[in-house]
Residue frames as qw, qx, qy, qz and C-alpha x, y, z in Angstrom:
[[0.006, -0.896, -0.443, 0.016, -0.05, -0.02, 0.01],
 [0.370, 0.235, -0.030, 0.898, 1.08, 3.53, -0.77],
 [0.247, -0.762, -0.522, 0.292, -0.09, 5.99, 1.93],
 [0.304, 0.400, 0.110, 0.858, -0.34, 9.70, 1.05],
 [0.096, -0.662, -0.437, 0.601, -1.09, 12.92, 2.86],
 [0.281, 0.381, 0.499, 0.726, -2.74, 15.39, 0.58],
 [0.099, -0.745, -0.284, -0.595, -4.33, 18.94, 0.27],
 [0.279, -0.709, 0.223, -0.608, -5.09, 20.18, 3.85],
 [0.217, -0.425, 0.793, -0.379, -3.91, 17.04, 5.63],
 [0.901, 0.052, 0.088, -0.422, -6.26, 14.39, 4.35],
 [0.346, -0.391, 0.846, 0.108, -4.95, 10.85, 4.25],
 [0.808, 0.382, -0.076, -0.443, -5.36, 8.35, 1.32],
 [0.710, -0.148, 0.638, 0.258, -4.35, 5.23, -0.34],
 [0.239, 0.630, -0.424, -0.605, -2.72, 5.66, -3.68],
 [0.837, 0.264, 0.476, 0.057, -3.59, 3.48, -6.55],
 [0.198, -0.565, 0.460, 0.655, -0.63, 4.22, -8.87],
 [0.375, 0.142, 0.797, 0.452, -1.76, 2.18, -11.72],
 [0.126, 0.715, 0.590, 0.354, -4.93, 4.28, -12.31],
 [0.233, 0.245, -0.123, 0.933, -3.55, 7.47, -10.68],
 [0.462, -0.629, -0.354, -0.516, -6.21, 7.62, -8.10],
 [0.069, 0.235, -0.681, 0.690, -6.30, 8.48, -4.40],
 [0.547, -0.483, -0.648, -0.218, -8.78, 6.73, -2.19],
 [0.186, -0.627, 0.277, -0.704, -9.51, 8.91, 0.81],
 [0.532, -0.152, -0.798, 0.239, -9.23, 7.18, 4.24],
 [0.447, -0.779, -0.228, -0.376, -11.26, 8.05, 7.33],
 [0.750, -0.360, -0.201, 0.517, -8.23, 8.87, 9.60],
 [0.028, -0.992, -0.039, 0.115, -6.91, 12.35, 10.49],
 [0.016, 0.818, -0.562, -0.125, -3.17, 11.53, 9.95],
 [0.768, 0.307, -0.563, -0.007, -0.88, 8.74, 8.77],
 [0.001, -0.365, 0.756, -0.543, 0.51, 8.63, 12.28],
 [0.602, -0.083, 0.459, -0.648, -2.85, 7.64, 13.50],
 [0.850, 0.267, -0.320, -0.323, -3.27, 5.08, 10.66],
 [0.479, 0.360, -0.747, 0.288, -0.22, 3.40, 12.07],
 [0.243, -0.237, 0.632, -0.697, -1.53, 3.72, 15.63],
 [0.781, 0.094, 0.238, -0.569, -4.71, 1.91, 14.63],
 [0.537, -0.153, 0.808, 0.188, -2.61, -0.85, 12.94],
 [0.103, 0.102, -0.666, -0.732, -4.09, 0.14, 9.51],
 [0.064, 0.479, 0.875, -0.035, -7.65, -0.73, 10.58],
 [0.118, 0.457, 0.112, -0.875, -9.14, 2.22, 8.85],
 [0.486, 0.557, 0.673, 0.003, -12.03, 2.44, 6.45],
 [0.231, 0.190, 0.389, 0.872, -12.31, 4.41, 3.22],
 [0.216, 0.396, 0.339, -0.825, -14.64, 7.40, 3.17],
 [0.547, 0.576, 0.606, -0.048, -15.92, 6.50, -0.27],
 [0.264, 0.916, -0.062, -0.295, -14.29, 9.46, -2.00],
 [0.780, 0.098, 0.373, 0.493, -11.96, 8.81, -4.97],
 [0.112, 0.919, -0.080, -0.369, -9.79, 11.59, -6.46],
 [0.798, 0.512, -0.062, 0.312, -7.53, 11.83, -9.38],
 [0.717, -0.318, -0.056, 0.618, -3.91, 12.12, -8.42],
 [0.350, 0.345, 0.212, 0.845, -3.54, 15.08, -10.69],
 [0.238, -0.730, -0.297, -0.567, -6.26, 16.97, -8.76],
 [0.683, -0.710, -0.142, 0.094, -4.63, 16.68, -5.30],
 [0.162, 0.820, -0.432, 0.338, -1.61, 18.38, -3.79],
 [0.862, -0.186, -0.423, 0.207, 0.65, 15.79, -2.12],
 [0.281, -0.872, 0.289, -0.278, 2.19, 16.82, 1.24],
 [0.070, 0.487, -0.836, 0.242, 4.82, 15.33, 3.38],
 [0.639, -0.170, -0.683, -0.311, 3.44, 11.84, 4.00],
 [0.692, -0.538, -0.465, 0.121, 3.88, 11.86, 7.86],
 [0.003, 0.745, -0.367, 0.557, 5.03, 14.09, 10.64],
 [0.709, -0.110, -0.660, 0.223, 6.59, 11.81, 13.22],
 [0.546, -0.831, -0.094, -0.051, 6.63, 12.34, 16.91],
 [0.520, -0.651, 0.442, 0.333, 10.35, 11.43, 16.81],
 [0.726, 0.676, -0.127, -0.022, 12.73, 11.50, 13.89],
 [0.710, -0.494, 0.397, 0.307, 15.90, 9.44, 14.50],
 [0.525, 0.810, -0.238, -0.107, 18.71, 10.39, 11.96],
 [0.890, -0.220, 0.260, 0.303, 21.57, 7.95, 11.14],
 [0.238, 0.880, -0.379, -0.159, 25.04, 8.97, 9.85],
 [0.004, -0.594, 0.803, 0.045, 27.98, 7.04, 8.34],
 [0.700, -0.067, 0.653, -0.283, 26.07, 3.76, 7.74],
 [0.862, 0.502, 0.031, -0.061, 26.74, 3.00, 4.09],
 [0.847, -0.229, 0.203, 0.434, 30.15, 1.44, 3.45],
 [0.553, 0.431, 0.213, 0.681, 31.23, 3.60, 0.55],
 [0.086, -0.878, -0.078, -0.464, 30.06, 6.83, 2.06],
 [0.724, -0.677, 0.060, 0.119, 31.68, 5.83, 5.46],
 [0.770, -0.020, 0.209, 0.603, 35.05, 5.34, 3.53],
 [0.348, 0.628, 0.216, 0.661, 34.75, 8.62, 1.59],
 [0.377, -0.905, -0.106, -0.165, 34.14, 10.55, 4.91],
 [0.770, -0.415, 0.046, 0.483, 37.72, 9.69, 5.94],
 [0.522, 0.291, 0.196, 0.778, 38.86, 12.12, 3.24],
 [0.111, -0.846, -0.239, -0.464, 36.91, 14.96, 4.83],
 [0.322, 0.317, -0.498, 0.740, 38.79, 17.13, 7.34],
 [0.587, -0.675, -0.289, -0.341, 36.33, 16.63, 10.26],
 [0.131, -0.630, 0.560, -0.522, 37.72, 17.41, 13.79],
 [0.545, -0.215, 0.714, -0.383, 36.04, 14.21, 14.98],
 [0.034, 0.055, -0.905, -0.419, 35.28, 10.88, 13.23],
 [0.682, -0.009, -0.028, -0.731, 31.81, 9.99, 12.10],
 [0.283, -0.188, 0.927, -0.156, 31.22, 6.56, 13.53],
 [0.298, -0.135, -0.781, -0.532, 29.04, 4.09, 11.62],
 [0.392, -0.519, -0.748, -0.131, 25.35, 4.03, 12.72],
 [0.152, -0.200, -0.429, 0.868, 25.57, 7.14, 14.96],
 [0.091, -0.639, -0.683, -0.341, 22.06, 8.45, 15.47],
 [0.078, -0.156, -0.323, 0.930, 20.80, 11.90, 16.53],
 [0.241, 0.664, 0.641, -0.301, 17.32, 13.55, 16.58],
 [0.199, 0.341, 0.447, 0.803, 16.06, 15.52, 13.57],
 [0.172, 0.246, 0.283, -0.911, 13.83, 18.60, 13.70],
 [0.291, 0.457, 0.838, 0.068, 10.30, 17.58, 12.70],
 [0.188, 0.830, 0.263, -0.454, 9.34, 21.16, 12.08],
 [0.036, -0.575, 0.512, 0.637, 11.90, 21.25, 9.20],
 [0.447, 0.196, 0.857, 0.164, 9.91, 18.60, 7.23],
 [0.425, 0.468, -0.162, -0.757, 8.66, 19.50, 3.77],
 [0.766, 0.225, 0.592, -0.109, 7.02, 17.30, 1.22],
 [0.554, 0.230, 0.594, 0.536, 7.19, 16.48, -2.54],
 [0.273, 0.663, 0.376, 0.587, 7.48, 19.60, -4.78],
 [0.320, -0.930, -0.128, 0.128, 7.94, 21.90, -1.74],
 [0.384, 0.801, -0.287, 0.358, 10.78, 24.36, -1.99],
 [0.773, -0.279, -0.205, 0.531, 14.04, 23.95, -0.19],
 [0.036, 0.992, 0.023, 0.123, 14.79, 27.60, 0.91],
 [0.717, 0.215, -0.230, 0.622, 18.49, 28.52, 0.70],
 [0.393, -0.884, -0.187, 0.170, 19.35, 30.57, 3.80],
 [0.614, 0.610, -0.127, 0.484, 22.19, 32.68, 2.28],
 [0.195, -0.842, 0.261, -0.431, 22.82, 34.47, 5.45],
 [0.790, -0.465, 0.363, -0.168, 23.68, 31.26, 7.20],
 [0.748, -0.182, 0.576, 0.276, 25.55, 29.04, 4.67],
 [0.379, 0.674, -0.425, -0.471, 27.43, 28.94, 1.37],
 [0.118, 0.318, -0.931, -0.135, 27.83, 25.17, 1.25],
 [0.750, 0.065, 0.274, -0.598, 24.39, 23.52, 0.80],
 [0.070, 0.264, -0.943, -0.189, 24.64, 19.75, 0.24],
 [0.816, -0.002, -0.253, -0.520, 22.33, 16.89, -0.53],
 [0.105, -0.290, 0.943, -0.129, 22.17, 13.36, 1.04],
 [0.700, -0.053, -0.472, -0.533, 19.79, 10.73, -0.34],
 [0.138, -0.196, 0.884, -0.401, 18.51, 8.35, 2.45],
 [0.516, -0.313, -0.730, -0.322, 15.91, 5.64, 2.93],
 [0.274, -0.284, 0.486, -0.780, 13.62, 6.44, 5.95],
 [0.333, -0.152, -0.931, 0.007, 12.08, 3.64, 7.87],
 [0.488, -0.421, -0.021, -0.764, 8.63, 4.07, 9.41],
 [0.082, 0.096, -0.909, 0.397, 8.09, 2.46, 12.77],
 [0.366, -0.344, -0.679, -0.535, 4.72, 0.90, 12.94],
 [0.630, -0.651, -0.380, -0.188, 3.86, 0.82, 16.62],
 [0.267, -0.798, 0.408, -0.354, 5.08, 2.05, 20.04],
 [0.959, -0.161, -0.186, 0.141, 7.71, -0.14, 21.72],
 [0.088, -0.853, 0.475, -0.197, 10.91, -0.25, 23.57],
 [0.394, -0.471, 0.783, -0.099, 13.73, -2.73, 24.37],
 [0.908, 0.251, 0.299, -0.154, 13.36, -5.28, 21.52],
 [0.569, -0.302, 0.621, 0.447, 15.74, -7.21, 19.28],
 [0.120, 0.348, -0.564, -0.739, 16.37, -7.26, 15.50],
 [0.014, -0.218, -0.943, -0.250, 14.06, -10.26, 14.92],
 [0.019, 0.676, 0.646, -0.353, 11.15, -8.48, 16.53],
 [0.018, 0.579, -0.121, -0.806, 12.05, -5.24, 14.81],
 [0.073, 0.137, -0.774, -0.615, 11.73, -7.00, 11.39],
 [0.112, -0.357, -0.914, -0.158, 8.55, -8.84, 12.22],
 [0.151, -0.743, -0.620, 0.203, 6.59, -6.21, 14.28],
 [0.211, -0.755, -0.178, 0.595, 8.03, -2.80, 14.10],
 [0.124, -0.251, 0.515, 0.810, 9.41, -2.07, 10.52],
 [0.428, 0.558, 0.617, -0.354, 6.08, -0.91, 8.93],
 [0.507, 0.821, 0.256, 0.062, 7.03, 1.20, 5.79],
 [0.574, -0.153, 0.215, 0.775, 9.52, 3.23, 3.92],
 [0.301, 0.934, 0.190, -0.046, 9.66, 6.71, 2.34],
 [0.661, 0.385, -0.029, 0.644, 12.52, 8.79, 0.70],
 [0.346, -0.899, -0.104, 0.249, 14.43, 11.43, 2.66],
 [0.595, 0.576, -0.052, 0.559, 16.89, 14.05, 1.48],
 [0.579, -0.667, -0.197, 0.426, 19.07, 15.24, 4.25],
 [0.322, 0.815, 0.016, 0.481, 19.97, 18.82, 3.27],
 [0.719, -0.501, -0.157, 0.454, 23.04, 19.93, 5.09],
 [0.139, 0.971, -0.142, 0.132, 24.91, 23.17, 5.55],
 [0.881, 0.084, -0.257, 0.387, 28.48, 21.86, 5.45],
 [0.280, 0.537, -0.295, 0.739, 30.14, 25.00, 6.73],
 [0.593, -0.559, 0.180, -0.551, 27.87, 24.98, 9.83],
 [0.983, -0.111, -0.142, -0.034, 28.44, 21.22, 10.13],
 [0.687, 0.352, -0.383, 0.507, 32.21, 21.70, 10.18],
 [0.108, -0.535, 0.411, -0.731, 32.04, 24.12, 13.16],
 [0.814, -0.351, 0.083, -0.455, 29.60, 21.84, 14.97],
 [0.931, 0.126, -0.322, 0.117, 31.99, 18.93, 14.39],
 [0.236, 0.573, -0.517, 0.591, 34.62, 20.73, 16.49],
 [0.489, -0.364, 0.475, -0.634, 32.49, 19.54, 19.42],
 [0.047, -0.096, 0.993, 0.058, 31.94, 16.14, 17.92],
 [0.344, 0.498, 0.688, -0.400, 28.25, 16.79, 17.28],
 [0.048, -0.005, -0.433, -0.900, 26.08, 17.89, 14.39],
 [0.133, 0.547, 0.780, -0.274, 22.45, 18.87, 14.40],
 [0.169, 0.743, 0.173, -0.624, 21.75, 22.55, 13.51],
 [0.004, 0.414, -0.613, -0.673, 23.43, 22.14, 10.16],
 [0.069, -0.142, -0.931, -0.330, 20.75, 19.53, 9.14],
 [0.076, -0.545, -0.797, 0.249, 17.75, 20.90, 10.89],
 [0.029, 0.245, -0.021, -0.969, 17.21, 24.40, 9.40],
 [0.561, 0.475, 0.381, -0.561, 13.71, 25.17, 8.13],
 [0.737, 0.570, -0.121, -0.343, 12.89, 23.21, 4.94],
 [0.088, 0.633, -0.764, -0.083, 15.99, 20.99, 5.23],
 [0.345, -0.079, 0.922, -0.153, 14.13, 17.74, 5.66],
 [0.631, 0.235, -0.287, -0.681, 12.18, 16.83, 2.49],
 [0.334, -0.039, 0.938, -0.078, 10.42, 13.43, 2.69],
 [0.702, 0.424, 0.237, -0.520, 7.96, 11.63, 0.45],
 [0.309, -0.193, -0.243, -0.899, 6.30, 11.42, -1.95],
 [0.802, -0.315, -0.185, -0.472, 4.43, 8.67, 0.00],
 [0.413, -0.432, 0.772, -0.218, 4.92, 5.85, 2.44],
 [0.677, 0.194, -0.649, -0.287, 5.28, 2.32, 0.96],
 [0.782, -0.451, 0.289, -0.319, 4.12, -0.21, 3.47],
 [0.316, -0.527, 0.785, 0.082, 6.68, -3.00, 4.34],
 [0.735, 0.143, 0.656, -0.094, 4.70, -5.76, 2.68],
 [0.621, 0.776, 0.040, -0.101, 5.31, -4.17, -0.79],
 [0.170, 0.805, -0.568, 0.011, 9.11, -4.29, -0.40],
 [0.969, -0.012, -0.246, -0.024, 10.51, -7.78, -0.85],
 [0.791, -0.160, -0.164, 0.567, 13.99, -6.95, 0.27],
 [0.065, -0.995, -0.067, 0.019, 14.77, -3.46, 1.74],
 [0.521, -0.630, 0.418, 0.396, 18.42, -4.38, 1.54],
 [0.510, 0.078, 0.644, 0.565, 18.39, -4.58, -2.23],
 [0.255, 0.858, 0.430, -0.115, 17.14, -1.18, -3.36],
 [0.521, 0.286, 0.171, 0.786, 18.85, 1.00, -5.91],
 [0.191, -0.847, -0.274, 0.413, 19.22, 4.58, -4.89],
 [0.503, 0.280, 0.238, 0.782, 20.01, 7.65, -7.04],
 [0.059, -0.829, -0.237, 0.503, 20.02, 11.48, -6.48],
 [0.496, 0.442, 0.391, 0.636, 20.03, 13.84, -9.44],
 [0.044, -0.708, -0.171, 0.684, 20.50, 17.68, -9.62],
 [0.410, 0.652, -0.196, -0.607, 19.12, 19.19, -12.78],
 [0.910, 0.347, -0.073, -0.215, 19.10, 15.73, -14.27],
 [0.388, 0.613, -0.648, 0.230, 22.83, 15.06, -13.49],
 [0.872, -0.318, -0.372, 0.032, 23.55, 12.00, -11.33],
 [0.017, -0.752, 0.480, -0.451, 25.35, 13.00, -8.21],
 [0.448, -0.344, 0.752, -0.340, 24.68, 9.92, -5.93],
 [0.779, 0.161, -0.466, -0.387, 24.32, 6.36, -6.95],
 [0.090, -0.346, 0.863, -0.356, 24.17, 3.39, -4.60],
 [0.674, -0.222, -0.621, -0.333, 22.17, 0.47, -3.08],
 [0.640, -0.596, 0.233, -0.425, 20.87, -0.40, 0.30],
 [0.967, 0.034, -0.222, 0.122, 22.97, -3.59, -0.01],
 [0.479, 0.511, -0.341, 0.627, 25.86, -1.38, 1.02],
 [0.487, -0.754, 0.044, -0.439, 24.49, -0.79, 4.52],
 [0.230, 0.420, -0.767, 0.428, 26.85, -1.44, 7.39],
 [0.215, 0.081, 0.784, -0.577, 24.11, -1.98, 9.98],
 [0.076, -0.354, -0.844, -0.396, 20.94, -3.68, 8.75],
 [0.334, -0.446, -0.204, -0.805, 17.65, -2.05, 9.05],
 [0.742, -0.511, -0.397, -0.176, 16.36, -4.42, 11.85],
 [0.697, -0.198, -0.350, 0.593, 19.50, -4.04, 13.83],
 [0.148, 0.278, -0.047, 0.948, 19.37, -0.25, 13.54],
 [0.506, -0.511, -0.261, -0.645, 15.76, -0.08, 14.64],
 [0.807, -0.422, -0.407, 0.072, 16.40, -2.51, 17.50],
 [0.588, 0.023, -0.342, 0.733, 19.55, -0.84, 18.74],
 [0.024, 0.212, -0.157, 0.964, 17.82, 2.43, 19.32],
 [0.505, -0.500, -0.598, -0.371, 14.61, 0.97, 20.72],
 [0.468, -0.381, -0.573, 0.555, 15.75, 1.82, 24.34],
 [0.050, -0.067, -0.062, 0.995, 14.95, 5.42, 23.47],
 [0.332, 0.464, 0.706, -0.420, 11.44, 4.42, 22.85],
 [0.004, 0.109, 0.610, 0.785, 9.33, 4.55, 19.64],
 [0.466, 0.401, 0.396, -0.682, 5.84, 5.87, 18.93],
 [0.586, 0.460, 0.648, 0.156, 3.77, 4.63, 16.01],
 [0.400, 0.876, 0.226, 0.146, 4.75, 6.54, 12.94],
 [0.402, -0.783, 0.334, 0.338, 8.29, 7.47, 14.05],
 [0.761, 0.622, -0.172, 0.061, 10.94, 7.67, 11.42],
 [0.605, -0.605, 0.411, 0.315, 14.53, 6.39, 11.49],
 [0.580, 0.747, -0.265, -0.187, 16.90, 6.91, 8.52],
 [0.974, -0.025, 0.085, 0.206, 19.57, 4.67, 7.24],
 [0.391, -0.605, 0.340, 0.605, 22.23, 7.31, 6.45],
 [0.516, 0.758, -0.107, -0.385, 23.24, 8.36, 2.95],
 [0.908, 0.238, 0.190, 0.287, 25.06, 6.71, 0.06],
 [0.540, -0.315, 0.208, 0.752, 28.30, 7.95, -1.46],
 [0.345, 0.483, 0.470, 0.653, 28.65, 10.98, -3.77],
 [0.127, -0.911, -0.321, 0.225, 27.72, 14.02, -1.62],
 [0.357, 0.892, -0.051, 0.273, 29.27, 17.38, -2.67],
 [0.417, -0.857, 0.301, -0.023, 31.46, 17.80, 0.35],
 [0.778, -0.306, 0.488, 0.252, 33.76, 14.91, -0.71],
 [0.681, 0.696, 0.144, 0.173, 34.24, 16.14, -4.30],
 [0.660, 0.058, -0.018, 0.749, 37.73, 17.51, -5.35],
 [0.025, 0.141, 0.008, 0.990, 36.01, 20.91, -5.69],
 [0.049, 0.464, 0.821, -0.329, 32.81, 20.92, -3.56],
 [0.160, 0.523, 0.134, -0.827, 31.81, 24.34, -4.76],
 [0.231, 0.194, -0.657, -0.690, 31.21, 22.87, -8.15],
 [0.356, -0.211, -0.897, -0.158, 28.53, 20.58, -6.59],
 [0.003, 0.292, 0.619, -0.729, 26.93, 22.45, -3.74],
 [0.138, 0.688, 0.702, 0.124, 23.28, 23.25, -4.34],
 [0.099, -0.107, 0.022, 0.989, 22.35, 26.66, -5.61],
 [0.431, 0.489, 0.353, -0.671, 19.00, 28.51, -5.95],
 [0.599, 0.481, -0.303, -0.564, 17.15, 27.12, -9.08],
 [0.125, 0.284, -0.945, -0.099, 18.54, 23.66, -8.74],
 [0.854, -0.077, -0.165, -0.487, 15.95, 20.76, -9.13],
 [0.124, -0.390, 0.889, -0.206, 16.87, 17.90, -6.83],
 [0.862, -0.036, -0.313, -0.398, 15.35, 14.35, -7.57],
 [0.225, -0.401, 0.839, -0.290, 16.02, 11.81, -4.83],
 [0.831, 0.081, -0.277, -0.475, 14.79, 8.30, -5.98],
 [0.283, -0.316, 0.897, -0.129, 14.75, 4.82, -4.45],
 [0.408, 0.006, -0.788, -0.462, 13.60, 1.93, -6.45],
 [0.410, -0.372, -0.830, -0.068, 10.20, 0.45, -5.19],
 [0.217, -0.516, -0.503, 0.658, 9.78, 3.45, -2.83],
 [0.238, 0.890, 0.388, -0.016, 9.41, 6.60, -5.01],
 [0.477, 0.347, 0.101, 0.801, 10.85, 9.79, -6.32],
 [0.241, -0.829, -0.342, 0.371, 11.00, 12.90, -4.24],
 [0.434, 0.460, 0.205, 0.747, 11.51, 16.10, -6.20],
 [0.251, -0.858, -0.264, 0.361, 12.25, 19.56, -4.71],
 [0.432, 0.720, 0.076, 0.538, 13.46, 22.90, -5.94],
 [0.492, -0.350, -0.238, 0.761, 16.11, 25.03, -4.15],
 [0.145, 0.848, 0.317, 0.400, 14.88, 28.64, -4.04],
 [0.301, 0.366, -0.296, 0.829, 16.46, 31.86, -2.75],
 [0.140, -0.312, -0.625, 0.701, 15.57, 33.36, 0.60],
 [0.155, 0.165, -0.047, -0.973, 13.76, 36.12, -1.17],
 [0.420, -0.136, -0.709, -0.550, 11.19, 33.77, -2.64],
 [0.512, -0.418, -0.746, 0.075, 10.02, 32.61, 0.76],
 [0.377, -0.622, -0.411, 0.549, 10.54, 35.65, 2.98],
 [0.186, 0.888, 0.239, 0.345, 10.06, 39.45, 2.77],
 [0.447, -0.867, 0.182, 0.122, 13.08, 40.18, 4.95],
 [0.266, 0.746, -0.610, 0.003, 16.80, 40.28, 4.46],
 [0.791, 0.067, -0.605, 0.053, 18.41, 36.83, 4.79],
 [0.689, -0.712, 0.060, -0.122, 18.62, 35.82, 8.41],
 [0.635, 0.446, -0.468, 0.424, 22.21, 35.86, 9.68],
 [0.538, -0.776, 0.264, -0.195, 23.82, 35.22, 13.06],
 [0.702, 0.409, -0.522, 0.259, 27.20, 34.09, 14.00],
 [0.732, -0.674, 0.038, -0.091, 28.11, 32.50, 17.38],
 [0.905, -0.063, 0.010, 0.420, 31.72, 31.75, 16.43],
 [0.445, 0.620, -0.092, 0.639, 33.21, 35.17, 15.90]]
């Protein structure tokens, strides 16, 4: 099943073959998972072309993983971080920074000059739980998948890493595009065999496969279960190789206003967003503040 959130927050089941959205009688996709999917249809059917898809879910908690793909973990060694990025490290994302398919990524020119992309698979946790192992994670808790593009201000991240942490650099408003829908786990035969590709203006920037994961999805979900999950929480797998920051000249690859970013994962979906200048989203001068001078 493909679950969508559309228009003013309505929830539906997408029939991709005939481009139809069947509205479901539930106020949010989070509640759909809380009810274990026991939700009836309202009877209304809409053409996909006539609805506006939104971010498919707003989780209560958004767990973000770093350094979990082998090729990306290796290329990170070439970046001059002050602290190493250990495989599978997880931190919390900012749920208020979430945007959906076709939403704009606003370039905050006053804060960064090094805007990067990171294609990731996001796993939907299907029910509340804590303290469980990988087998239970696979059988009971991994309920679906969506696409996540982890937009990152590398210059801010570099300063944060001097303390061995990073969060602000990835959590600025509009920096968390997800979507275009949630594919329930029963539709994915093997989540560890999914091709991944990110394109900027049609040019391939990242290419990889979930087979390259260092820590499997069930182990990742189980390992962080002591922090407690709610139905509809998200945990990401980390990104694949090819980010701008590791290129010989990163400034040839960093995102710029006008860029169209397509983040695609086979069997899951294609998430498209456009980078826009601050002036398109705000009627003020670009926000600027410096804690480091």
